[in-house]
VMD Tcl script that builds the backbone (N, CA, C; Angstrom):
set m [mol new atoms 252]
animate dup $m
set s [atomselect $m all]
$s set {name element resname resid chain x y z} {
  {N N MET 1 A 7.508 -8.802 1.454}
  {CA C MET 1 A 6.941 -8.070 0.346}
  {C C MET 1 A 5.444 -8.362 0.269}
  {N N ARG 2 A 4.709 -7.361 -0.094}
  {CA C ARG 2 A 3.261 -7.463 -0.261}
  {C C ARG 2 A 2.908 -7.071 -1.682}
  {N N ARG 3 A 1.757 -7.560 -2.141}
  {CA C ARG 3 A 1.272 -7.203 -3.472}
  {C C ARG 3 A -0.188 -6.815 -3.391}
  {N N THR 4 A -0.538 -5.774 -4.115}
  {CA C THR 4 A -1.908 -5.298 -4.172}
  {C C THR 4 A -2.257 -5.055 -5.634}
  {N N GLU 5 A -3.472 -5.472 -6.022}
  {CA C GLU 5 A -3.921 -5.294 -7.401}
  {C C GLU 5 A -5.136 -4.387 -7.455}
  {N N ALA 6 A -5.154 -3.518 -8.478}
  {CA C ALA 6 A -6.297 -2.641 -8.732}
  {C C ALA 6 A -6.139 -2.027 -10.116}
  {N N ASP 7 A -7.244 -1.871 -10.807}
  {CA C ASP 7 A -7.274 -1.158 -12.082}
  {C C ASP 7 A -6.295 -1.739 -13.106}
  {N N GLY 8 A -6.124 -3.082 -13.106}
  {CA C GLY 8 A -5.235 -3.736 -14.059}
  {C C GLY 8 A -3.759 -3.644 -13.717}
  {N N LEU 9 A -3.446 -3.138 -12.521}
  {CA C LEU 9 A -2.059 -2.974 -12.098}
  {C C LEU 9 A -1.800 -3.736 -10.800}
  {N N ARG 10 A -0.534 -4.086 -10.586}
  {CA C ARG 10 A -0.124 -4.743 -9.342}
  {C C ARG 10 A 1.039 -3.958 -8.747}
  {N N ALA 11 A 0.879 -3.511 -7.521}
  {CA C ALA 11 A 1.960 -2.823 -6.810}
  {C C ALA 11 A 2.649 -3.823 -5.890}
  {N N THR 12 A 3.952 -3.811 -5.913}
  {CA C THR 12 A 4.753 -4.565 -4.952}
  {C C THR 12 A 5.260 -3.535 -3.952}
  {N N TRP 13 A 5.021 -3.808 -2.678}
  {CA C TRP 13 A 5.367 -2.844 -1.637}
  {C C TRP 13 A 5.735 -3.563 -0.365}
  {N N ARG 14 A 6.273 -2.813 0.575}
  {CA C ARG 14 A 6.600 -3.397 1.881}
  {C C ARG 14 A 6.426 -2.346 2.963}
  {N N PRO 15 A 6.002 -2.795 4.117}
  {CA C PRO 15 A 5.912 -1.861 5.243}
  {C C PRO 15 A 7.319 -1.581 5.787}
  {N N PHE 16 A 7.526 -0.389 6.291}
  {CA C PHE 16 A 8.792 -0.068 6.960}
  {C C PHE 16 A 8.544 0.997 8.016}
  {N N GLN 17 A 9.403 1.016 8.993}
  {CA C GLN 17 A 9.333 1.976 10.100}
  {C C GLN 17 A 7.940 2.053 10.707}
  {N N GLY 18 A 7.343 0.908 10.950}
  {CA C GLY 18 A 6.049 0.881 11.625}
  {C C GLY 18 A 4.872 1.143 10.732}
  {N N GLN 19 A 4.564 2.404 10.473}
  {CA C GLN 19 A 3.339 2.721 9.742}
  {C C GLN 19 A 3.599 3.425 8.414}
  {N N LEU 20 A 4.715 3.119 7.767}
  {CA C LEU 20 A 5.008 3.676 6.454}
  {C C LEU 20 A 5.037 2.556 5.422}
  {N N ILE 21 A 4.874 2.926 4.171}
  {CA C ILE 21 A 4.830 1.968 3.068}
  {C C ILE 21 A 5.894 2.355 2.053}
  {N N SER 22 A 6.716 1.397 1.631}
  {CA C SER 22 A 7.681 1.610 0.555}
  {C C SER 22 A 7.162 0.942 -0.703}
  {N N ILE 23 A 7.066 1.693 -1.785}
  {CA C ILE 23 A 6.662 1.134 -3.068}
  {C C ILE 23 A 7.914 0.632 -3.778}
  {N N VAL 24 A 7.895 -0.630 -4.178}
  {CA C VAL 24 A 9.048 -1.250 -4.821}
  {C C VAL 24 A 8.902 -1.228 -6.347}
  {N N ALA 25 A 7.708 -1.599 -6.852}
  {CA C ALA 25 A 7.497 -1.659 -8.297}
  {C C ALA 25 A 6.009 -1.692 -8.607}
  {N N VAL 26 A 5.684 -1.384 -9.862}
  {CA C VAL 26 A 4.323 -1.500 -10.379}
  {C C VAL 26 A 4.397 -2.248 -11.697}
  {N N HIS 27 A 3.539 -3.264 -11.842}
  {CA C HIS 27 A 3.447 -4.066 -13.068}
  {C C HIS 27 A 2.010 -4.045 -13.571}
  {N N GLU 28 A 1.839 -4.303 -14.863}
  {CA C GLU 28 A 0.510 -4.641 -15.351}
  {C C GLU 28 A 0.223 -6.045 -14.849}
  {N N ILE 29 A -1.006 -6.326 -14.483}
  {CA C ILE 29 A -1.338 -7.649 -13.947}
  {C C ILE 29 A -1.019 -8.745 -14.961}
  {N N SER 30 A -1.220 -8.461 -16.241}
  {CA C SER 30 A -1.027 -9.473 -17.278}
  {C C SER 30 A 0.426 -9.633 -17.718}
  {N N GLY 31 A 1.343 -8.803 -17.221}
  {CA C GLY 31 A 2.719 -8.885 -17.689}
  {C C GLY 31 A 3.731 -8.933 -16.577}
  {N N ALA 32 A 4.945 -9.348 -16.942}
  {CA C ALA 32 A 6.016 -9.442 -15.955}
  {C C ALA 32 A 6.933 -8.226 -15.981}
  {N N THR 33 A 6.907 -7.462 -17.061}
  {CA C THR 33 A 7.774 -6.301 -17.176}
  {C C THR 33 A 7.224 -5.161 -16.323}
  {N N PRO 34 A 8.045 -4.590 -15.467}
  {CA C PRO 34 A 7.545 -3.502 -14.623}
  {C C PRO 34 A 7.243 -2.241 -15.429}
  {N N ILE 35 A 6.201 -1.547 -15.021}
  {CA C ILE 35 A 5.901 -0.223 -15.563}
  {C C ILE 35 A 6.869 0.768 -14.936}
  {N N VAL 36 A 7.099 0.582 -13.653}
  {CA C VAL 36 A 8.056 1.405 -12.919}
  {C C VAL 36 A 8.622 0.564 -11.780}
  {N N SER 37 A 9.904 0.741 -11.503}
  {CA C SER 37 A 10.513 0.080 -10.341}
  {C C SER 37 A 11.507 1.064 -9.722}
  {N N PHE 38 A 11.775 0.840 -8.459}
  {CA C PHE 38 A 12.638 1.743 -7.701}
  {C C PHE 38 A 13.756 0.944 -7.061}
  {N N GLY 39 A 14.926 1.574 -6.924}
  {CA C GLY 39 A 16.059 0.942 -6.269}
  {C C GLY 39 A 15.967 1.097 -4.761}
  {N N PRO 40 A 16.750 0.331 -4.027}
  {CA C PRO 40 A 16.671 0.347 -2.560}
  {C C PRO 40 A 16.840 1.726 -1.935}
  {N N GLU 41 A 17.676 2.572 -2.510}
  {CA C GLU 41 A 17.850 3.907 -1.942}
  {C C GLU 41 A 16.740 4.861 -2.362}
  {N N GLU 42 A 15.895 4.441 -3.297}
  {CA C GLU 42 A 14.890 5.337 -3.861}
  {C C GLU 42 A 13.453 4.910 -3.582}
  {N N PHE 43 A 13.214 3.880 -2.788}
  {CA C PHE 43 A 11.834 3.432 -2.562}
  {C C PHE 43 A 11.001 4.599 -2.045}
  {N N PRO 44 A 10.020 5.061 -2.835}
  {CA C PRO 44 A 9.186 6.147 -2.332}
  {C C PRO 44 A 8.146 5.631 -1.351}
  {N N ASP 45 A 7.770 6.476 -0.418}
  {CA C ASP 45 A 6.647 6.097 0.440}
  {C C ASP 45 A 5.363 6.306 -0.368}
  {N N LEU 46 A 4.232 5.949 0.203}
  {CA C LEU 46 A 2.979 6.004 -0.535}
  {C C LEU 46 A 2.631 7.428 -0.964}
  {N N ALA 47 A 2.873 8.407 -0.115}
  {CA C ALA 47 A 2.576 9.799 -0.464}
  {C C ALA 47 A 3.424 10.258 -1.656}
  {N N ARG 48 A 4.690 9.895 -1.651}
  {CA C ARG 48 A 5.577 10.280 -2.762}
  {C C ARG 48 A 5.176 9.550 -4.044}
  {N N ALA 49 A 4.784 8.284 -3.943}
  {CA C ALA 49 A 4.333 7.538 -5.121}
  {C C ALA 49 A 3.113 8.212 -5.744}
  {N N ARG 50 A 2.207 8.704 -4.904}
  {CA C ARG 50 A 1.035 9.437 -5.415}
  {C C ARG 50 A 1.466 10.689 -6.176}
  {N N GLU 51 A 2.490 11.368 -5.688}
  {CA C GLU 51 A 2.987 12.563 -6.371}
  {C C GLU 51 A 3.660 12.207 -7.698}
  {N N LEU 52 A 4.461 11.141 -7.691}
  {CA C LEU 52 A 5.188 10.748 -8.895}
  {C C LEU 52 A 4.274 10.160 -9.968}
  {N N LEU 53 A 3.263 9.398 -9.541}
  {CA C LEU 53 A 2.398 8.673 -10.469}
  {C C LEU 53 A 0.926 8.892 -10.109}
  {N N PRO 54 A 0.424 10.109 -10.293}
  {CA C PRO 54 A -0.937 10.424 -9.852}
  {C C PRO 54 A -2.033 9.686 -10.619}
  {N N LYS 55 A -1.736 9.219 -11.819}
  {CA C LYS 55 A -2.752 8.495 -12.597}
  {C C LYS 55 A -3.016 7.096 -12.033}
  {N N MET 56 A -2.207 6.648 -11.096}
  {CA C MET 56 A -2.384 5.342 -10.464}
  {C C MET 56 A -3.076 5.468 -9.114}
  {N N ASN 57 A -3.880 6.498 -8.952}
  {CA C ASN 57 A -4.526 6.786 -7.677}
  {C C ASN 57 A -5.354 5.619 -7.152}
  {N N GLU 58 A -6.063 4.918 -8.030}
  {CA C GLU 58 A -6.872 3.773 -7.589}
  {C C GLU 58 A -5.984 2.683 -6.980}
  {N N LEU 59 A -4.830 2.461 -7.575}
  {CA C LEU 59 A -3.875 1.476 -7.038}
  {C C LEU 59 A -3.355 1.927 -5.679}
  {N N TRP 60 A -3.015 3.202 -5.549}
  {CA C TRP 60 A -2.500 3.692 -4.260}
  {C C TRP 60 A -3.571 3.608 -3.168}
  {N N ASP 61 A -4.815 3.865 -3.525}
  {CA C ASP 61 A -5.903 3.702 -2.555}
  {C C ASP 61 A -6.011 2.251 -2.099}
  {N N ALA 62 A -5.854 1.319 -3.044}
  {CA C ALA 62 A -5.938 -0.106 -2.706}
  {C C ALA 62 A -4.773 -0.529 -1.815}
  {N N VAL 63 A -3.586 -0.011 -2.080}
  {CA C VAL 63 A -2.418 -0.318 -1.228}
  {C C VAL 63 A -2.680 0.182 0.188}
  {N N ARG 64 A -3.145 1.415 0.298}
  {CA C ARG 64 A -3.448 1.970 1.631}
  {C C ARG 64 A -4.481 1.114 2.351}
  {N N HIS 65 A -5.527 0.705 1.636}
  {CA C HIS 65 A -6.574 -0.135 2.234}
  {C C HIS 65 A -5.991 -1.466 2.715}
  {N N ASP 66 A -5.193 -2.127 1.865}
  {CA C ASP 66 A -4.571 -3.395 2.271}
  {C C ASP 66 A -3.690 -3.214 3.495}
  {N N PHE 67 A -2.916 -2.161 3.511}
  {CA C PHE 67 A -2.024 -1.909 4.644}
  {C C PHE 67 A -2.818 -1.784 5.937}
  {N N TRP 68 A -3.842 -0.949 5.933}
  {CA C TRP 68 A -4.590 -0.694 7.160}
  {C C TRP 68 A -5.492 -1.847 7.557}
  {N N THR 69 A -6.000 -2.631 6.621}
  {CA C THR 69 A -6.905 -3.710 6.998}
  {C C THR 69 A -6.201 -5.034 7.262}
  {N N LYS 70 A -5.079 -5.294 6.605}
  {CA C LYS 70 A -4.406 -6.582 6.763}
  {C C LYS 70 A -3.223 -6.532 7.712}
  {N N LEU 71 A -2.476 -5.460 7.670}
  {CA C LEU 71 A -1.267 -5.401 8.488}
  {C C LEU 71 A -1.484 -4.751 9.835}
  {N N ILE 72 A -2.459 -3.888 9.919}
  {CA C ILE 72 A -2.775 -3.253 11.195}
  {C C ILE 72 A -4.244 -3.549 11.480}
  {N N PRO 73 A -4.509 -4.704 12.094}
  {CA C PRO 73 A -5.900 -5.081 12.339}
  {C C PRO 73 A -6.588 -4.123 13.303}
  {N N PRO 74 A -7.907 -4.038 13.195}
  {CA C PRO 74 A -8.635 -3.146 14.105}
  {C C PRO 74 A -8.469 -3.594 15.555}
  {N N GLN 75 A -8.464 -2.634 16.438}
  {CA C GLN 75 A -8.344 -2.915 17.863}
  {C C GLN 75 A -9.695 -3.414 18.382}
  {N N PRO 76 A -9.674 -4.300 19.352}
  {CA C PRO 76 A -10.951 -4.758 19.914}
  {C C PRO 76 A -11.707 -3.590 20.541}
  {N N LEU 77 A -12.991 -3.681 20.484}
  {CA C LEU 77 A -13.819 -2.634 21.081}
  {C C LEU 77 A -13.624 -2.608 22.587}
  {N N CYS 78 A -13.631 -1.437 23.118}
  {CA C CYS 78 A -13.517 -1.292 24.569}
  {C C CYS 78 A -14.843 -1.693 25.218}
  {N N ARG 79 A -14.729 -2.232 26.375}
  {CA C ARG 79 A -15.933 -2.600 27.115}
  {C C ARG 79 A -16.612 -1.336 27.619}
  {N N GLN 80 A -17.887 -1.236 27.395}
  {CA C GLN 80 A -18.624 -0.066 27.844}
  {C C GLN 80 A -19.214 -0.344 29.200}
  {N N TRP 81 A -19.080 0.615 30.082}
  {CA C TRP 81 A -19.637 0.494 31.423}
  {C C TRP 81 A -21.007 1.129 31.455}
  {N N ARG 82 A -21.884 0.485 32.171}
  {CA C ARG 82 A -23.227 1.040 32.343}
  {C C ARG 82 A -23.407 1.433 33.797}
  {N N TRP 83 A -23.880 2.629 33.983}
  {CA C TRP 83 A -24.176 3.101 35.332}
  {C C TRP 83 A -25.645 2.864 35.583}
  {N N THR 84 A -25.944 2.235 36.647}
  {CA C THR 84 A -27.344 1.986 36.995}
  {C C THR 84 A -27.717 2.690 38.271}
}
mol reanalyze $m
mol bondsrecalc $m
mol representation Tube
mol addrep $m
């Protein structure tokens, strides 16, 4: 499980099937009670979460950023050849 915080909210999520994200729950950072949570058969991917909860767009952007920067690190630069 991963957690990402933005705009006073914390999303709990997990990667699945390689490059997809399952949203498990959203909490206020200051509280333990979830604002929204999903059951195992209902975990929405990030695109569906954006559709269901569009006012949390800043949080979804932060989740996407965390996923791409922490879980899928950048590939090393290719060596450039010089012709002389």
